[in-house]
Each structure stands twice: as C-alpha cells, then as structure tokens.
C-alpha positions, 0 to 999 in steps of 0.5 A, spaced: 558 528 523 558 530 516 558 525 511 557 526 503 555 519 503 547 518 500 542 516 505 539 509 501 532 509 500 527 503 498 520 505 496 516 499 498 510 499 493 504 494 491 496 494 491 492 494 496 492 490 501 498 486 498 502 486 505 506 493 504 505 494 512 506 487 514 513 487 510 515 494 513 514 492 520 518 485 519 523 489 517 523 494 523 524 488 527 529 485 523 533 491 521 539 488 519 544 492 523 541 499 520 538 505 524 531 505 519 526 511 518 520 510 515 515 514 511 508 511 510 503 515 505 496 513 506 490 514 501 484 516 505 483 521 510 484 517 517 491 513 518 491 506 519 498 503 517 502 509 520 499 507 527 501 500 525 508 501 525 508 506 530 506 500 535 512 496 532 518 502 534 523 500 537 531 503 538 533 502 532 526 505 529 523 510 534 517 513 534 519 519 531 523 516 525 516 514 522 512 519 519 505 519 516 503 523 509 496 523 509 495 529 505 495 526 498 500 522 493 507 524 495 509 525 488 504 530 488 506 534 494 513 534 493 515 541 495 510 541 501 510 534 504 516 530 501 522 534 501 520 538 508 518 530 510 526 527 507 530 534 510 527 532 517 529 525 517 536 527 515 536 532 520 536 527 526 541 525 531 542 520 530 542 520 522 538 514 519 542 509 516 536 507 511 529 510 509 523 506 508 517 508 504 511 505 503 507 508 497 500 508 498 496 502 494 494 506 489 500 510 488 505 509 480 512 508 483 515 512 477 512 519 479 516 518 486 522 516 483 522 523 478 521 526 485 528 525 487 531 529 482 529 535 486 535 539 488 534 540 495 534 532 496 537 529 490 545 530 493 543 526 499 538 521 498 538 515 493 533 510 491 536 504 493 531 500 490 523 498 488 520 493 492 513 491 488 509 487 492 504 482 489 498 478 492 499 471 489 492 469 489 489 476 487 494 475 481 493 468 479 485 470 479 487 476 474 483 481 478 489 487 475 490 485 469 483 483 464 484 478 458 487 483 452 484 478 447 477 479 450 478 487 451 480 487 444 475 484 441 470 488 446 473 494 443 472 492 436 464 491 437 464 498 441 470 503 441 468 507 447 470 501 452 477 502 454 483 497 453 485 497 460 482 498 467 485 504 472 487 498 477 490 494 471 494 500 470 497 501 477 499 493 477 502 493 471 506 500 473 508 498 480 511 491 477 515 495 471 518 499 476 521 494 480 528 491 482 525 485 486 517 483 486 515 479 492 509 475 491 506 475 498 501 471 502 503 464 499 501 461 504 494 463 502 495 460 495 495 453 491 501 451 488 498 452 481 496 459 483 503 461 485 505 458 478 499 462 474 502 469 478 509 468 477 507 467 469 502 473 469 508 477 473 513 475 468 509 477 462 509 484 465 516 485 467 520 489 462 527 486 464 529 480 468 527 482 476 527 477 481 521 474 483 521 472 491 515 468 495 513 470 502 509 469 507 507 474 513 512 479 510 518 474 513 524 475 508 532 476 510 533 484 509 539 482 506 535 480 500 531 487 499 536 492 502 543 495 499 540 494 492 544 500 490 540 500 484 539 508 484 533 508 480 532 515 480 538 515 474 535 508 471 528 511 468 528 509 462 529 501 464 522 503 468 516 503 462 510 506 465 503 507 462 503 514 464 510 516 460 510 522 457 504 525 461 505 531 465 502 528 471 497 523 473 491 523 477 488 519 482 480 520 481 479 513 479 479 512 486 475 515 492 475 513 500 470 515 506 471 514 513 465 511 517 465 511 524 462 505 528 459 504 534 461 499 539 460 492 536 458 486 540 459 481 534 466 481 531 464 476 526 457 480 524 461 486 522 466 481 518 460 478 515 458 486 513 464 487 510 464 481 505 457 483 504 460 490 502 466 487 497 460 483 494 455 487 493 459 494 492 465 492 489 469 494 494 477 494 494 479 495 501 477 497 508 481 497 513 481 500 521 480 499 528 473 497 532 471 497 539 468 491 541 464 491 548 467 488 553 473 488 550 479 493 553 483 491 546 481 495 540 480 490 534 484 492 528 481 490 521 484 489 515 480 487 508 482 485 501 475 485 498 472 479 501 478 477 505 478 479 512 483 479 517 482 482 524 486 481 531 487 485 537 492 489 537 492 494 543 489 497 549 485 503 547 489 506 553 487 510 559 483 516 557 483 515 549 476 514 546 473 507 544 472 510 537 471 504 531 473 507 525 474 504 518 477 506 512 473 503 505 477 505 498 473 503 492 473 505 485 470 512 484 464 510 481 463 505 487 463 509 492 457 511 495 456 513 502 449 512 504 449 505 501 456 503 505 454 506 511 448 502 511 452 495 510 456 496 515 452 499 520 448 492 519 442 494 514 443 491 507 436 492 506 437 499 506 444 499 502 439 495 497 435 501 496 440 506 495 
C-alpha cells in the first residue's frame, strides 16, 4: 500500500563502547509493537556490531532488515551507501515502521542529519530523534573533555598546543546534537561519578535535554522512540565544532584487524588487552576469539582497559574457527607491529617497537 507518511528514523550516537549495540539489541527485543529496521555503520574493516545484532533478529526485526555499512562514515558516502540503503529498506514488504541507525563511535551526528536533506529521500523519511549515549564512568573521569583552564594556560605558553583534542570534539558534538542523552553503564559507576557525569553533560548541552540513566541498555522504547523531533529541520539548534566546514575528517583515528590463533586461556587474552590499553593508548578492541575445547565463539568488547567477554554462539558447522579483533585508536597510536606483539603474547617485542 502506498503511503505519504514519512518513516521515522532514530540516530543512535555515542563514543566508542558507550553501549549503542546493547541499546539497539534491547530495542529489537522490545520494539513496542513496531516493525524495525537497523543500519549499522562501523569504523574499520571487520563488522562486529552488525553480526551481534543479526544474532538478535526476531520477526519484528528480521535479518534482512539489518544492514551493515562498513565502507566509511555514511555521511561521507551518502550517494554510494546511505541513500541506496534507505531506499532498499523502504522497498521492503512489509515496510519498516521505524529505522534505527547505529553510527560509528567516531561519527559526528550533524553531518548525518544533513544527509536527510537529499531529494531522493527527504520526502520519505524524517529524523525522529538523536539519542546520544555517554559512559557515566568515563565522562566523570574527564577522558573526552580536557580541563579548559589548564589547556588555556598551556596555550599561553605554547601556541602549538590545540585547545581541544579530537576526542573531546567528537563527544561534545554528539551531546550537542542530542534530543535525549542516555547516561549508560550506571551500574558500574558510583553515585558521585554519576553526579559528576551529569554535571559535565549539562555544561555541554546547548539547550534543555533530558538525561536518563541506563544500565545494560534497558529502557522503555516509548522514552526514545516516537519523539517527532524532525531533527533534520532543526540543525541551527544543534551547534558543532565543525559548523561552516565543507566536510569533516576521520583521519585522527585509525583501525587494524588482528588475526588471532586459538587461545587456551581467555583470562590471559584479557590481560594482554589491558596491557595494550595501558601501554599503547588503545581506545577500543572488539571481535571474536576461538578458545581451545570450546564450541562457542568468545565475543570480546573492550573500552580502554575495561574488558568484557562472553560466549555468544557456536561457530557453526563448516565455519572456520577464526579469531579476529578490531583495534581502534588515534592515528598516531596505531603501530601494527607493537599491537600484534602484545595481543599475540610478546610484550617485550612490543616495547622494542
């Protein structure tokens, strides 16, 4: 049946490891009566989040409704990837009631909102809302927003020092674009850390926005779906560090994929990932690992030195037991030889790199 009603789209943004995939998995299992479709935009050559979400597919969000785009930021490949993907989803029978977009952890949301102005799709979809996720513990620690006074003091002494790091700009742009901020992983933070994180986010918000505490991605879908924000028509209220720029770059970040042999002790691998975060300033590690004697594959998700792992599903008959991890860091911290040396169990070699 032909309809003139626009399909609402929710953009889920947030820094690396803030819990975007966990949130979308929860929404897929609890769609509130809506038939969902999901677009996953990953940074790097190997998709992990898309694979996780496909494993959560249900009748209201079947596998064919989950599309992974790994050819770069979708706001930079609008004609080649984004528009054709949206067009394909709208052509599905039955048509999705709502589309979720999980952006890369490195993505700036405002350029993506501008992509909704493309003539081919503008009359058919609307941005129902931008949901920004922020890790309570990390925000409280001030990892993504440097002390402005301290930076100003440094700049007074050395004009070559930037006022802000790329990480802080990404975080602040995501918060400034949001219709709702979800303060995630509150079960891992103290009351003092949660209060500090709230204060930090409130200081960055350009307009009144609700901040909702979430653990394990669990939230009533009515809170974040159906906002009717039409965010693509509200760009002026969503300031960005990159306003006025013709485009934006992701050259500050890089990723590599490390192939791993079968491991015998997951705890040893976790220790190596912690070492990697502490010695190489790695932001994110994620992927799957084969463990000797285990028919299930081990899903590994690390944010800095915080590592979570669990067996998610069998490797499957005829599939290769191939361990692969995506490692993401700022460009200058990607040293393939040193990273491989640590993950393969030779820190001494890494120190010599």
